[in-house]
C-alpha positions, 0 to 999 in steps of 0.5 A, spaced: 460 522 510 464 520 516 467 513 514 471 509 519 477 508 514 478 515 513 480 516 521 486 511 520 493 514 519 495 507 515 490 509 510 492 516 509 499 514 508 497 509 503 493 514 499 500 518 499 504 512 497 499 511 491 499 518 489 507 518 489 507 512 485 502 515 480 507 521 480 513 517 479 511 513 474 509 519 469 516 519 467 517 511 466 518 510 458 511 510 454 513 502 453 512 501 460 505 504 460 501 497 460 507 493 463 510 496 470 507 502 470 500 499 470 502 494 475 505 499 480 499 503 479 494 497 481 498 495 486 499 501 490 491 503 489 490 496 492 493 498 499 488 503 501 482 500 497 483 494 501 484 497 508 478 501 506 474 495 504 476 491 510 474 497 515 467 497 512 466 490 514 462 488 520 467 483 523 474 482 525 475 476 521 473 480 515 477 486 516 484 482 517 482 478 511 483 485 507 488 487 511 492 481 509 491 483 502 493 490 503 500 487 505 500 482 499 499 488 495 504 492 498 509 486 497 508 486 490 509 494 489 516 493 493 518 487 488 516 492 482 520 498 485 526 493 485 525 492 478 524 499 476 530 501 480 534 495 476 532 498 470 534 505 472 527 508 472 528 511 479 533 515 481 536 514 488 532 519 492 525 516 489 528 509 491 529 511 498 522 515 498 519 509 496 523 505 501 521 509 507 514 509 505 513 502 504 517 501 511 512 505 515 506 502 512 508 495 513 510 497 520 503 500 521 499 494 517 503 489 522 501 493 528 494 494 526 493 486 524 496 485 531 491 490 535 485 487 531 487 480 532 488 481 540 481 485 540 478 479 537 481 474 542 478 478 548 471 477 545 
């Protein structure tokens, strides 16, 4: 099955981020299973899911809406990473890995949003 979202580098990167979130949160305290672990996993899954859903929509306006939701989920995850770091659930290497991934995805997301807006204005 050839889906449009699978061609997007940002989608592939956000899949890798979600995978990293799952791997990293495995080491969190069991008391966080229904708290921070669950929240981080849901936010991370929301990013590629909304990119994929938006890419499948028929209009630029709808795609932009889903990209904005993905951006909100990325910000939510950023906040949760800050909390996990403050609680010492993340080591410096993990924290830096998250920061690098988040920054890259945020830049690509902003670029994609800008590109779609520009194309929509040209129509």
